[in-house]
N, CA and C atoms as an extended XYZ file, in Angstrom:
327
Properties=species:S:1:pos:R:3:atomname:S:1:resname:S:1:resid:I:1 pbc="F F F"
N         8.923     -151.917      -11.833 N   MET     1
C         7.884     -152.919      -11.695 CA  MET     1
C         7.133     -153.017      -13.030 C   MET     1
N         6.900     -154.233      -13.528 N   PRO     2
C         6.201     -154.381      -14.816 CA  PRO     2
C         4.735     -153.998      -14.703 C   PRO     2
N         4.193     -153.592      -15.839 N   LYS     3
C         2.784     -153.205      -15.870 CA  LYS     3
C         1.909     -154.447      -15.906 C   LYS     3
N         0.786     -154.387      -15.202 N   ARG     4
C        -0.137     -155.513      -15.173 CA  ARG     4
C        -0.937     -155.572      -16.468 C   ARG     4
N        -1.240     -156.781      -16.917 N   VAL     5
C        -2.061     -157.016      -18.097 CA  VAL     5
C        -3.254     -157.849      -17.651 C   VAL     5
N        -4.453     -157.501      -18.137 N   ALA     6
C        -5.661     -158.221      -17.748 CA  ALA     6
C        -6.545     -158.426      -18.969 C   ALA     6
N        -7.414     -159.437      -18.881 N   VAL     7
C        -8.383     -159.727      -19.933 CA  VAL     7
C        -9.765     -159.646      -19.310 C   VAL     7
N       -10.665     -158.891      -19.956 N   GLY     8
C       -12.014     -158.725      -19.427 CA  GLY     8
C       -13.014     -158.485      -20.539 C   GLY     8
N       -14.263     -158.243      -20.136 N   VAL     9
C       -15.369     -158.044      -21.071 CA  VAL     9
C       -15.860     -156.610      -20.951 C   VAL     9
N       -16.048     -155.954      -22.093 N   VAL    10
C       -16.554     -154.586      -22.112 CA  VAL    10
C       -18.034     -154.609      -21.758 C   VAL    10
N       -18.423     -153.853      -20.731 N   THR    11
C       -19.822     -153.809      -20.322 CA  THR    11
C       -20.501     -152.499      -20.692 C   THR    11
N       -19.715     -151.462      -20.973 N   SER    12
C       -20.298     -150.184      -21.367 CA  SER    12
C       -19.368     -149.485      -22.345 C   SER    12
N       -19.963     -149.027      -23.464 N   ASP    13
C       -19.188     -148.265      -24.446 CA  ASP    13
C       -19.878     -146.941      -24.747 C   ASP    13
N       -20.619     -146.411      -23.800 N   LYS    14
C       -21.399     -145.200      -24.025 CA  LYS    14
C       -20.567     -143.929      -23.916 C   LYS    14
N       -19.400     -144.020      -23.289 N   MET    15
C       -18.537     -142.849      -23.144 CA  MET    15
C       -17.570     -142.776      -24.319 C   MET    15
N       -17.183     -141.578      -24.685 N   ASN    16
C       -16.240     -141.392      -25.786 CA  ASN    16
C       -14.828     -141.704      -25.308 C   ASN    16
N       -14.161     -142.649      -25.971 N   LYS    17
C       -12.789     -143.066      -25.702 CA  LYS    17
C       -12.607     -143.713      -24.333 C   LYS    17
N       -13.674     -144.118      -23.674 N   THR    18
C       -13.592     -144.777      -22.379 CA  THR    18
C       -14.473     -146.010      -22.390 C   THR    18
N       -13.987     -147.105      -21.835 N   ARG    19
C       -14.743     -148.343      -21.764 CA  ARG    19
C       -14.760     -148.847      -20.325 C   ARG    19
N       -15.905     -149.395      -19.913 N   ARG    20
C       -16.023     -150.031      -18.602 CA  ARG    20
C       -15.815     -151.518      -18.825 C   ARG    20
N       -14.849     -152.088      -18.138 N   ILE    21
C       -14.470     -153.479      -18.362 CA  ILE    21
C       -14.579     -154.238      -17.054 C   ILE    21
N       -15.218     -155.402      -17.118 N   GLU    22
C       -15.345     -156.270      -15.947 CA  GLU    22
C       -14.417     -157.462      -16.117 C   GLU    22
N       -13.658     -157.749      -15.054 N   ILE    23
C       -12.750     -158.886      -15.040 CA  ILE    23
C       -13.311     -159.889      -14.031 C   ILE    23
N       -13.865     -161.020      -14.503 N   PRO    24
C       -14.441     -161.993      -13.572 CA  PRO    24
C       -13.350     -162.805      -12.869 C   PRO    24
N       -13.637     -163.232      -11.633 N   ARG    25
C       -12.701     -164.067      -10.883 CA  ARG    25
C       -13.489     -164.935       -9.910 C   ARG    25
N       -12.889     -166.015       -9.448 N   LEU    26
C       -13.492     -166.902       -8.471 CA  LEU    26
C       -12.754     -166.749       -7.147 C   LEU    26
N       -13.514     -166.649       -6.054 N   VAL    27
C       -12.954     -166.500       -4.720 CA  VAL    27
C       -13.520     -167.611       -3.845 C   VAL    27
N       -12.662     -168.283       -3.122 N   LYS    28
C       -13.111     -169.353       -2.234 CA  LYS    28
C       -13.581     -168.757       -0.906 C   LYS    28
N       -14.775     -169.143       -0.474 N   HIS    29
C       -15.315     -168.654        0.791 CA  HIS    29
C       -14.441     -169.184        1.926 C   HIS    29
N       -14.050     -168.322        2.869 N   PRO    30
C       -13.110     -168.758        3.899 CA  PRO    30
C       -13.658     -169.841        4.835 C   PRO    30
N       -14.943     -169.827        5.092 N   LYS    31
C       -15.496     -170.792        6.044 CA  LYS    31
C       -16.087     -172.018        5.353 C   LYS    31
N       -16.888     -171.799        4.302 N   TYR    32
C       -17.639     -172.895        3.696 CA  TYR    32
C       -16.948     -173.530        2.490 C   TYR    32
N       -15.945     -172.871        1.938 N   GLY    33
C       -15.188     -173.468        0.852 CA  GLY    33
C       -15.836     -173.368       -0.513 C   GLY    33
N       -17.030     -172.811       -0.586 N   LYS    34
C       -17.706     -172.659       -1.874 CA  LYS    34
C       -17.020     -171.549       -2.672 C   LYS    34
N       -16.919     -171.756       -3.990 N   TYR    35
C       -16.335     -170.735       -4.852 CA  TYR    35
C       -17.408     -169.741       -5.264 C   TYR    35
N       -17.124     -168.463       -5.063 N   LEU    36
C       -18.065     -167.395       -5.375 CA  LEU    36
C       -17.533     -166.591       -6.560 C   LEU    36
N       -18.433     -166.135       -7.409 N   GLN    37
C       -18.039     -165.294       -8.529 CA  GLN    37
C       -17.975     -163.843       -8.077 C   GLN    37
N       -16.853     -163.222       -8.319 N   ARG    38
C       -16.664     -161.806       -8.037 CA  ARG    38
C       -16.164     -161.147       -9.309 C   ARG    38
N       -16.220     -159.825       -9.341 N   ARG    39
C       -15.739     -159.119      -10.519 CA  ARG    39
C       -14.990     -157.866      -10.098 C   ARG    39
N       -14.025     -157.508      -10.924 N   THR    40
C       -13.282     -156.278      -10.756 CA  THR    40
C       -13.660     -155.369      -11.914 C   THR    40
N       -13.998     -154.130      -11.619 N   VAL    41
C       -14.399     -153.183      -12.656 CA  VAL    41
C       -13.253     -152.205      -12.901 C   VAL    41
N       -12.873     -152.075      -14.173 N   CYS    42
C       -11.812     -151.152      -14.579 CA  CYS    42
C       -12.349     -150.241      -15.665 C   CYS    42
N       -11.845     -149.031      -15.691 N   TYR    43
C       -12.145     -148.106      -16.778 CA  TYR    43
C       -10.882     -147.963      -17.615 C   TYR    43
N       -11.010     -148.192      -18.926 N   ALA    44
C        -9.843     -148.194      -19.804 CA  ALA    44
C        -9.997     -147.162      -20.907 C   ALA    44
N        -8.863     -146.648      -21.355 N   HIS    45
C        -8.825     -145.668      -22.434 CA  HIS    45
C        -8.783     -146.396      -23.773 C   HIS    45
N        -9.732     -146.068      -24.661 N   ASP    46
C        -9.810     -146.654      -25.996 CA  ASP    46
C        -9.739     -145.508      -26.998 C   ASP    46
N        -8.546     -145.208      -27.459 N   GLU    47
C        -8.310     -144.019      -28.281 CA  GLU    47
C        -9.140     -143.988      -29.550 C   GLU    47
N        -9.300     -145.121      -30.228 N   ASN    48
C        -9.993     -145.158      -31.521 CA  ASN    48
C       -11.432     -145.648      -31.425 C   ASN    48
N       -11.963     -145.822      -30.238 N   ASN    49
C       -13.325     -146.337      -30.036 CA  ASN    49
C       -13.543     -147.633      -30.813 C   ASN    49
N       -12.580     -148.542      -30.738 N   GLU    50
C       -12.652     -149.771      -31.531 CA  GLU    50
C       -13.348     -150.921      -30.825 C   GLU    50
N       -13.550     -150.848      -29.517 N   SER    51
C       -14.238     -151.914      -28.802 CA  SER    51
C       -15.681     -151.518      -28.528 C   SER    51
N       -16.538     -152.519      -28.388 N   HIS    52
C       -17.957     -152.300      -28.137 CA  HIS    52
C       -18.430     -153.233      -27.031 C   HIS    52
N       -19.630     -153.015      -26.547 N   ALA    53
C       -20.174     -153.813      -25.449 CA  ALA    53
C       -20.190     -155.286      -25.828 C   ALA    53
N       -19.728     -156.129      -24.912 N   GLY    54
C       -19.703     -157.565      -25.141 CA  GLY    54
C       -18.385     -158.089      -25.662 C   GLY    54
N       -17.500     -157.212      -26.110 N   ASP    55
C       -16.209     -157.649      -26.639 CA  ASP    55
C       -15.290     -158.091      -25.499 C   ASP    55
N       -14.463     -159.098      -25.781 N   THR    56
C       -13.417     -159.502      -24.856 CA  THR    56
C       -12.149     -158.762      -25.259 C   THR    56
N       -11.556     -158.033      -24.312 N   VAL    57
C       -10.418     -157.179      -24.624 CA  VAL    57
C        -9.258     -157.439      -23.673 C   VAL    57
N        -8.071     -157.021      -24.112 N   GLU    58
C        -6.877     -157.069      -23.282 CA  GLU    58
C        -6.513     -155.635      -22.926 C   GLU    58
N        -6.264     -155.390      -21.636 N   ILE    59
C        -5.922     -154.050      -21.170 CA  ILE    59
C        -4.604     -154.098      -20.406 C   ILE    59
N        -3.940     -152.947      -20.355 N   ILE    60
C        -2.664     -152.851      -19.649 CA  ILE    60
C        -2.714     -151.638      -18.718 C   ILE    60
N        -2.058     -151.780      -17.594 N   GLU    61
C        -2.012     -150.700      -16.612 CA  GLU    61
C        -1.243     -149.508      -17.174 C   GLU    61
N        -1.719     -148.287      -16.869 N   SER    62
C        -1.052     -147.090      -17.388 CA  SER    62
C        -1.114     -145.979      -16.338 C   SER    62
N        -0.640     -144.836      -16.727 N   ARG    63
C        -0.682     -143.681      -15.825 CA  ARG    63
C        -2.133     -143.248      -15.630 C   ARG    63
N        -2.467     -142.556      -14.558 N   PRO    64
C        -3.830     -142.061      -14.382 CA  PRO    64
C        -4.198     -141.044      -15.457 C   PRO    64
N        -5.309     -141.299      -16.156 N   MET    65
C        -5.763     -140.383      -17.204 CA  MET    65
C        -6.942     -139.546      -16.739 C   MET    65
N        -7.655     -140.005      -15.744 N   SER    66
C        -8.751     -139.250      -15.142 CA  SER    66
C        -8.962     -139.826      -13.746 C   SER    66
N       -10.066     -139.465      -13.115 N   ARG    67
C       -10.304     -139.918      -11.752 CA  ARG    67
C       -10.395     -141.437      -11.655 C   ARG    67
N       -11.010     -142.092      -12.652 N   LYS    68
C       -11.196     -143.541      -12.612 CA  LYS    68
C       -10.342     -144.302      -13.629 C   LYS    68
N        -9.899     -143.650      -14.686 N   LYS    69
C        -9.195     -144.357      -15.762 CA  LYS    69
C        -7.735     -144.576      -15.419 C   LYS    69
N        -7.360     -145.863      -15.284 N   ARG    70
C        -5.979     -146.236      -14.978 CA  ARG    70
C        -5.467     -147.325      -15.911 C   ARG    70
N        -6.214     -147.639      -16.953 N   TRP    71
C        -5.863     -148.715      -17.875 CA  TRP    71
C        -5.980     -148.224      -19.314 C   TRP    71
N        -5.284     -148.914      -20.239 N   GLN    72
C        -5.362     -148.630      -21.669 CA  GLN    72
C        -5.711     -149.912      -22.401 C   GLN    72
N        -6.499     -149.765      -23.464 N   LEU    73
C        -6.853     -150.908      -24.296 CA  LEU    73
C        -5.657     -151.303      -25.154 C   LEU    73
N        -5.323     -152.591      -25.150 N   VAL    74
C        -4.228     -153.090      -25.981 CA  VAL    74
C        -4.786     -153.615      -27.289 C   VAL    74
N        -5.770     -154.520      -27.202 N   ARG    75
C        -6.364     -155.099      -28.407 CA  ARG    75
C        -7.702     -155.725      -28.071 C   ARG    75
N        -8.502     -155.914      -29.104 N   VAL    76
C        -9.770     -156.621      -28.977 CA  VAL    76
C        -9.482     -158.078      -29.292 C   VAL    76
N        -9.695     -158.951      -28.323 N   ILE    77
C        -9.403     -160.369      -28.508 CA  ILE    77
C       -10.535     -161.047      -29.272 C   ILE    77
N       -11.768     -160.797      -28.847 N   LEU    78
C       -12.925     -161.461      -29.448 CA  LEU    78
C       -14.074     -160.464      -29.516 C   LEU    78
N       -14.612     -160.247      -30.719 N   GLN    79
C       -15.738     -159.338      -30.865 CA  GLN    79
C       -17.028     -160.074      -30.539 C   GLN    79
N       -17.968     -159.363      -29.942 N   SER    80
C       -19.249     -159.982      -29.625 CA  SER    80
C       -20.066     -160.139      -30.894 C   SER    80
N       -20.970     -161.098      -30.877 N   ARG    81
C       -21.804     -161.341      -32.050 CA  ARG    81
C       -22.799     -160.208      -32.249 C   ARG    81
N       -23.233     -159.563      -31.177 N   LEU    82
C       -24.202     -158.481      -31.281 CA  LEU    82
C       -23.596     -157.274      -31.992 C   LEU    82
N       -22.327     -157.005      -31.741 N   ALA    83
C       -21.674     -155.879      -32.403 CA  ALA    83
C       -21.553     -156.154      -33.895 C   ALA    83
N       -21.297     -157.396      -34.263 N   GLY    84
C       -21.200     -157.751      -35.671 CA  GLY    84
C       -22.541     -157.675      -36.369 C   GLY    84
N       -23.610     -158.020      -35.667 N   MET    85
C       -24.953     -157.979      -36.251 CA  MET    85
C       -25.377     -156.545      -36.535 C   MET    85
N       -25.005     -155.608      -35.682 N   ALA    86
C       -25.409     -154.216      -35.870 CA  ALA    86
C       -24.715     -153.580      -37.069 C   ALA    86
N       -23.586     -154.146      -37.486 N   ALA    87
C       -22.847     -153.576      -38.608 CA  ALA    87
C       -23.363     -154.062      -39.965 C   ALA    87
N       -24.254     -155.056      -39.971 N   LEU    88
C       -24.761     -155.572      -41.236 CA  LEU    88
C       -25.617     -154.525      -41.944 C   LEU    88
N       -25.501     -154.395      -43.256 N   PRO    89
C       -26.282     -153.385      -43.991 CA  PRO    89
C       -27.785     -153.638      -43.925 C   PRO    89
N       -28.201     -154.919      -43.860 N   GLU    90
C       -29.632     -155.222      -43.810 CA  GLU    90
C       -30.259     -154.705      -42.512 C   GLU    90
N       -29.529     -154.861      -41.413 N   VAL    91
C       -30.040     -154.411      -40.115 CA  VAL    91
C       -30.137     -152.894      -40.093 C   VAL    91
N       -29.136     -152.214      -40.636 N   LYS    92
C       -29.162     -150.749      -40.666 CA  LYS    92
C       -30.304     -150.239      -41.536 C   LYS    92
N       -30.559     -150.935      -42.661 N   ALA    93
C       -31.640     -150.511      -43.554 CA  ALA    93
C       -32.992     -150.668      -42.873 C   ALA    93
N       -33.188     -151.768      -42.133 N   LEU    94
C       -34.454     -151.974      -41.420 CA  LEU    94
C       -34.654     -150.930      -40.333 C   LEU    94
N       -33.583     -150.615      -39.602 N   GLU    95
C       -33.689     -149.614      -38.545 CA  GLU    95
C       -33.988     -148.236      -39.122 C   GLU    95
N       -33.389     -147.911      -40.254 N   ALA    96
C       -33.576     -146.596      -40.858 CA  ALA    96
C       -34.979     -146.427      -41.431 C   ALA    96
N       -35.528     -147.501      -42.002 N   SER    97
C       -36.848     -147.395      -42.615 CA  SER    97
C       -37.971     -147.418      -41.583 C   SER    97
N       -37.669     -147.906      -40.385 N   GLY    98
C       -38.683     -147.936      -39.330 CA  GLY    98
C       -39.659     -149.087      -39.466 C   GLY    98
N       -39.349     -150.074      -40.276 N   GLU    99
C       -40.227     -151.229      -40.416 CA  GLU    99
C       -40.244     -152.008      -39.114 C   GLU    99
N       -41.380     -152.613      -38.827 N   ASN   100
C       -41.580     -153.438      -37.634 CA  ASN   100
C       -41.396     -152.638      -36.348 C   ASN   100
N       -41.511     -151.336      -36.411 N   ALA   101
C       -41.340     -150.532      -35.211 CA  ALA   101
C       -42.677     -150.440      -34.470 C   ALA   101
N       -42.754     -151.111      -33.351 N   GLY   102
C       -43.942     -151.019      -32.502 CA  GLY   102
C       -45.148     -151.763      -33.007 C   GLY   102
N       -45.029     -152.609      -33.987 N   THR   103
C       -46.182     -153.366      -34.464 CA  THR   103
C       -46.067     -154.803      -34.010 C   THR   103
N       -47.183     -155.367      -33.633 N   THR   104
C       -47.243     -156.777      -33.272 CA  THR   104
C       -48.409     -157.407      -34.004 C   THR   104
N       -48.549     -158.712      -33.860 N   GLU   105
C       -49.634     -159.403      -34.535 CA  GLU   105
C       -50.990     -158.987      -33.966 C   GLU   105
N       -51.013     -158.642      -32.688 N   LYS   106
C       -52.274     -158.218      -32.061 CA  LYS   106
C       -52.741     -156.892      -32.647 C   LYS   106
N       -51.790     -156.005      -32.956 N   ASP   107
C       -52.155     -154.683      -33.493 CA  ASP   107
C       -52.762     -154.782      -34.883 C   ASP   107
N       -52.295     -155.749      -35.664 N   GLU   108
C       -52.763     -155.868      -37.041 CA  GLU   108
C       -54.188     -156.409      -37.114 C   GLU   108
N       -54.583     -157.238      -36.189 N   GLY   109
C       -55.871     -157.928      -36.234 CA  GLY   109
C       -56.972     -157.123      -35.753 C   GLY   109
């Protein structure tokens, strides 16, 4: 039997080499006919920690690697804009220097 391939969005990258991926789908209500949004949650193995929250990724079914992990990351299809913004040197310099941390216009006046 061929392995299943799915495309979803990374919702959590806080674990080392593991990503939580949501696969959205539409389901028609049996009685009223309205389409409802549902999601399938998968945990995938990301060996190089190359995906981040918000990225659209392709995953493939694999052998069980832990209690919940049954998928492997194939590739990152589309990187999120937030992940790209965090990699900019200007943003890292501002975060490191602590500028604008906890200050507002009300505090200055």
